N, C-alpha and C positions, 0 to 999 in steps of 0.2 A: 504494500500500500504506500502511496505517496503521502507527503505531508498534507496536501489538500484533501485527500481521501480520509486521512485520519482525523483531520479537523472536522470534516462533515460527519464522520462517525460519532465524534464527541458531541456535536450539535444535535444529532438524532437521538442519542442516549439522553442528553439533557432535556430535550423537548418531550420525550416519552416519559421521563420521570416527572416532569412538571405536570403533564396531562394526568398521569395516575394520581399524583398528590391532589390536584384540583378536583378530580372525580371523587376522591374520598372525603372531601370537605362537605360540611352540611350545606343545604341550599342557601344561596346568597341572592341578593337583589340582581336583577338582570344586567344593569349597567356595570356593577362590580364584577359579575361573572364574565361579561364580555371583555372588560379590561384585563382580567386575570388570564383568560384563554388567549388573548392576543399575544401574550408574552411567549408561550411555547410556539405559537404559530409563526411569529416573526423570527424567533431563534432559528427555526429550521426552514422557513419558507421565504426568507427575505430575498435570497438570490433568484427564486422563481418569480417573485413579484417584480423584481428589477428587470429580469429578462423579458417579462411580459410587457412592461412599459416601454422598454427599448424596441421590442418588436412592433408595438403600436406606433412609436415614433418613426421607425424606419419603414412604415407602410407594409409590414408583413405581420398582421395581427394574429392570424390563425395558426399559430404554432402550438406545440404541446404546453409550453409555459403559460401562454395566454389561457388555454383551455383549463389548465389546472388552477389558475388564479380565479377564473370565473366559477369553477366548481366549488372551490373552498370558500371564496367570498360569498357565494350563493348560500352555502350551508350556514355561514355565520349570519347572513341576512335573515335566514329562516329560523334562527335561534338554536340551531344544532351545532354548538361550538365544539363538542367532542368529535363529531363526525368531520368537521372542517379540519381540525388538527390531525385527526387520524389519516385522512386522505393525503394531506401534504407530507406527513411523516412516511407513509407507505410509498408515496411517489419518490421521496428522497432516498429511501432504502433501495428501491428499484434502480435509481440512477447510480447509487453507490455500487451495487452489484454489477451493473453494466460497465462502469468505469474500471472496476477491478478486472473484469473479464477482458475488456479491450486491452488493458495494460499487459495482462498475461499473454494474450495473443500476439501483441507487438513484440514482446520479449522473445517468444517462441519463434516468430518469423525472423527476428534479428539473429537469433542463434542459428537458425537454419541457413541464413544467408552467409554466415561466417564459415560454414563448412565448404571447403573447396578441395577438390581432388588434386593430387600431385601431377597426374598425367591423364591424357585423354586418348582413346583409341579412335582414330579417324580412318574410315574406310570408304574412300571414293571408289565407286563401282567395283573394280576387281583388284585394287591396290590397297594393301594394309600397311599402316605405319603408326608408331607411337610418337606423340608429341609431348614434350615436357612443358608443363604449364608454369609460367613465371608471372610475377606481379607486373612486370614491365610489358609483357606481350599477352594480353588476354585473347581468348578465342573470338574470332570475328564471325565465322560461319561454322555451322555444325550440320552435317548431312545425316538425316534420319530416314531410314528406309522403313516404309510402313508395311511392306509385304515382301515375302521371300520369292515372289513370282519372278519370271524372267524379266530382268530389268530393261533390256533393250527394247522389248516389244510392247510392254504394258504401261509405260509412262504416258500419262495423258496431259498432265499440267504440273507446273511448279507453283508452290505456295510460299510466299515470303512473310515471315512473322518477326516483328521487332519486339524483343523482350527487354530492352533497356529500361522501360518504366518500372519494371518489377525487380530488376537486378542492377544495383548500383556498383557492385564489385566486378561482375562479369558481363559486360555488354555482349549480348549474343544476337545474331541474326540467323534464324533457323530456316533452312531451305528443305522442304519436305516434298519428295515426289509423291504424287497421288496415283493410285493404281485402280484399274477397274477389274472386276472378276468376271 
């Protein structure tokens, strides 16, 4: 977890604890109850409200932050303060899980991108040779045969694929002969 995610986790726990404490209190006047429930709501939901207002300002109002703000403020307007707080807390828990999952995925992809073989077998049609891979000379083209059929008679087209957007370490341009059966 990053520092930002840990901070959000602490905010979620604090808001959840405040809502539980407020739920255990005896009934209070409506205005006092509204002010007390605004504390945990703002602790955990301030950034959602800010993003919703920025979305309205930037003429993109119908994003998830705006919809969450409408739902929770609507619950507060109807007098169901616990539901408004619960909805924003569960939304932030979901966002936290999503952030952690995205971070793990990025780290896994980065670890896979760091794996690089020491040599590659390049087999142009009937000639086989090994090429030692160096940092200074990355592979430019890689020939991949899609079928073991007779190469000279069954090639119908060549397909050029640029993999440089997904590989910063090994810029590849893949040429694949297509075969018909």
